[in-house]
C-alpha positions in Angstrom: 0.0 0.0 0.0 1.3 3.4 -0.9 2.2 5.6 2.1 -0.5 8.2 1.1 -3.2 5.5 1.0 -2.0 4.1 4.4 -2.3 7.6 5.8 -5.9 7.9 4.5 -6.8 4.5 6.0 -5.3 5.5 9.4 -7.0 8.9 9.4 -10.3 7.3 8.5 -10.0 4.9 11.4 -9.1 7.6 13.8 -12.1 9.7 12.6 -14.4 6.8 13.1 -13.0 6.2 16.5 -13.4 9.8 17.4 -17.1 9.5 16.4 -17.4 6.5 18.7 -15.7 8.3 21.7 -18.1 11.2 21.6 -21.3 9.3 21.5 -23.3 9.6 24.7 -23.0 5.9 25.7 -19.3 6.0 25.4 -18.8 9.0 27.7 -16.3 8.3 30.5 -15.1 5.0 28.9 -11.7 6.3 27.8 -9.9 6.6 24.5 -10.5 3.7 22.1 -9.2 3.3 18.6 -12.0 0.8 17.9 -15.6 1.9 17.1 -18.6 0.3 18.6 -19.4 -1.3 15.2 -15.8 -2.7 15.1 -16.3 -4.1 18.6 -19.3 -6.0 17.2 -17.5 -7.2 14.1 -14.4 -8.2 16.0 -16.5 -10.1 18.5 -18.4 -12.0 15.8 -15.1 -13.0 14.1 -13.6 -14.2 17.4 -16.8 -16.1 18.2 -16.6 -17.9 14.9 -12.9 -18.7 15.6 -13.8 -20.2 19.0 -16.7 -22.2 17.6 -14.4 -23.7 15.0 -11.8 -24.9 17.6 -13.7 -27.5 19.6 -10.4 -29.1 20.8 -9.4 -26.0 22.8 -13.0 -24.8 23.4 -15.3 -27.8 23.7 -18.6 -26.0 24.0 -21.9 -27.5 25.3 -24.5 -27.8 22.6 -27.6 -25.7 23.6 -29.9 -28.3 22.0 -28.4 -31.0 24.2 -28.5 -28.9 27.4 -31.6 -26.7 26.9 -32.3 -26.4 30.6 -28.8 -25.1 31.4 -28.9 -22.5 28.6 -32.4 -21.4 29.5 -31.4 -20.9 33.1 -28.3 -18.9 32.2 -30.2 -16.8 29.6 -32.9 -16.0 32.2 -30.2 -14.6 34.5 -28.7 -12.6 31.6 -32.1 -11.2 30.7 -32.7 -10.2 34.3 -29.6 -8.1 34.2 -30.4 -6.6 30.8 -33.8 -5.6 32.0 -32.4 -3.3 34.6 -31.7 -0.6 32.0 -28.2 -0.2 33.5 -26.3 -1.7 30.5 -25.5 0.9 27.9 -25.1 -1.3 24.9 -28.1 -3.6 25.7 -29.5 -3.3 22.2 -26.3 -2.9 20.2 -24.3 -5.9 21.5 -25.1 -9.6 21.0 -24.9 -10.9 24.6 -24.8 -14.5 23.5 -23.9 -17.1 26.1 -21.7 -20.1 25.4 -20.7 -22.8 28.0 -17.3 -24.3 27.6 -17.0 -27.9 29.0 -13.8 -27.6 31.1 -14.2 -28.4 34.8 -10.6 -27.5 35.7 -10.9 -23.9 34.6 -12.4 -21.3 37.0 -13.1 -18.7 34.4 -15.5 -16.7 32.3 -14.8 -14.1 29.7 -16.6 -11.7 27.4 -15.3 -10.6 24.0 -16.1 -7.3 22.4 -19.7 -7.1 21.2 -21.0 -9.1 24.2 -20.1 -12.7 23.3 -19.9 -14.3 26.8 -18.1 -17.6 27.5 -18.6 -19.5 30.8 -16.5 -22.5 31.8 -18.3 -25.4 33.6 -15.5 -25.2 36.1 -16.7 -21.9 37.5 -20.4 -22.9 37.4 -19.6 -25.9 39.5 -17.4 -23.8 41.8 -20.0 -21.2 42.6 -22.8 -21.8 45.2 -25.8 -19.8 44.1 -27.5 -17.8 41.4 -26.7 -14.4 42.9 -23.0 -15.4 42.8 -23.3 -16.4 39.1 -25.2 -13.2 38.4 -22.4 -11.2 40.0 -19.8 -13.0 37.8 -21.9 -12.6 34.7 -22.5 -8.9 35.5 -18.7 -8.4 35.8 -18.1 -10.0 32.4 -20.9 -8.0 30.8 -19.4 -4.9 32.3 -16.1 -5.6 30.5 -17.9 -5.6 27.2 -20.3 -2.7 28.0 -17.4 -0.5 29.2 -15.4 -1.6 26.1 -12.5 -2.7 28.3 -11.3 -5.4 25.8 -10.8 -3.1 22.9 -9.4 -0.3 25.1 -6.8 -2.8 26.4 -6.1 -4.1 22.9 -5.6 -0.5 21.7 -2.6 -0.4 24.1 -1.4 -3.9 23.1 -1.7 -3.8 19.3 -2.7 -0.3 18.1 -4.7 0.0 14.9 -2.9 -2.2 12.5 -4.0 -5.6 13.8 -7.6 -4.4 13.8 -7.3 -3.5 10.1 -5.7 -6.9 9.5 -8.5 -8.8 11.3 -11.2 -6.9 9.5 -9.4 -7.5 6.2 -9.7 -11.3 6.9 -6.1 -12.0 8.0 -6.4 -15.4 9.7 -3.1 -15.2 11.5 -4.1 -11.8 13.0 -7.5 -13.2 14.0 -5.8 -16.1 15.8 -3.5 -13.7 17.6 -6.4 -11.5 18.7 -8.5 -14.5 19.8 -5.7 -15.8 21.9 -5.2 -12.3 23.4 -8.9 -11.9 24.2 -9.3 -15.3 25.9 -6.3 -14.7 28.2 -6.7 -11.0 28.5 -5.5 -9.5 31.7 -7.3 -6.3 32.5 -5.8 -3.4 34.4 -6.6 -3.1 38.1 -8.7 0.0 37.2 -10.8 -2.0 34.7 -11.3 -4.9 37.2 -12.4 -2.5 39.9 -14.7 -0.8 37.4 -16.3 -4.1 36.3 -16.8 -5.1 40.0 -18.6 -1.9 40.7 -20.7 -2.2 37.5 -21.6 -5.8 38.6 -23.1 -4.4 41.8 -24.8 -1.6 39.8 -26.4 -4.2 37.4 -27.7 -6.4 40.2 -28.8 -3.5 42.4 -32.3 -3.1 40.8 -33.0 -6.8 41.0 -33.9 -9.0 44.0 -30.4 -10.5 44.0 -27.8 -9.8 46.7 -26.1 -7.1 44.7 -22.7 -8.1 46.0 -23.2 -11.6 44.7 -19.9 -11.3 42.8 -18.0 -11.3 46.1 -19.0 -14.9 46.6 -16.4 -16.1 44.1 -13.6 -14.3 46.0 -14.9 -15.4 49.4 -14.6 -19.0 48.3 -11.1 -18.4 46.9 -10.0 -16.9 50.2 -11.6 -19.8 52.2 -9.5 -22.2 50.2 -6.3 -20.3 51.1 -5.9 -19.0 47.5 -4.6 -22.4 46.4 -6.9 -22.4 43.3 -6.6 -18.7 42.4 -7.0 -18.7 38.6 -4.0 -17.5 36.6 -6.1 -14.6 35.2 -6.4 -13.2 38.8 -2.7 -13.2 39.4 -2.2 -9.5 38.6 -5.6 -8.3 39.9 -6.5 -6.6 43.1 -6.3 -8.8 46.2 -9.4 -10.9 46.7 -10.0 -9.4 50.1 -10.0 -5.9 48.7 -12.4 -7.0 46.0 -14.8 -8.6 48.5 -14.7 -5.3 50.5 -15.3 -3.3 47.4 -18.4 -5.4 46.4 -19.9 -5.1 49.8 -19.1 -1.4 50.2 -20.6 -0.6 46.7 -23.8 -2.5 47.7 -24.1 -0.3 50.8 -23.3 3.0 49.0 -25.9 2.2 46.2 -28.5 1.3 48.8 -29.3 -2.1 47.2 -32.1 -4.0 49.0 -32.2 -7.4 47.3 -31.3 -10.4 49.4 -32.2 -13.5 47.3 -29.6 -16.0 46.3 -31.7 -18.8 44.6 -29.2 -21.4 45.8 -31.6 -24.4 45.3 -32.4 -23.4 41.7 -28.8 -22.9 40.9 -27.8 -26.3 42.3 -30.5 -27.9 40.2 -29.1 -26.2 37.0 -25.5 -27.3 37.9 -26.8 -30.9 38.3 -27.7 -30.8 34.6 -24.1 -30.2 33.6 -22.0 -33.1 32.2 -19.8 -34.8 34.8 
């Protein structure tokens, strides 16, 4: 590509990004070289890449586990119905369960494609805990943390390569998104947003703290690798609980029995 054409492409990208950063829903979400539409396109491409790699990402078929997926989608819908999620209509918010009992993780790609490992579902004790974890992951997408982080990691060129259909670039981006380590600031923001999303519901709004309480009770022996650079679990528990108080959240239901019934439907 001639240098003049490259400059035009880069300028166009920056102009589109600028349009994204001034829209009302993006206020306060930091500088981002990606547009909202590019978040959606990137997420769709990554989702297709994950679906094609069943060896690394053995997903549960929704037709074989309809009760599990219905349950998880009902929780998702409860959070979306609060009106607290900015990109409720724009993003996909598709749920996929990955059959891997040894992994305590969940992640959300740009555009709202959410992946939940069976390991974390079996680790959690109740629906409010799951809702807290789900809210945290949805917050990463809604606050556009992934593409903001990738802006720092890759800049604009890899996005252009992915959108142009470069398979090697797509694999690189997919790997980066699955193992993405967010900044402490982004983790704290996602924790706070989780409480904000749960607050209008009848859940314990600090349900997300349950995961970290269990980690602490186990002496930190099973702390997932993705938590290694994050704020201390004790600090995060305190932040969840303090945010619930500050926001005046009144919900107190955990739906433990219903959650346990759903977990019993998962493969062994």
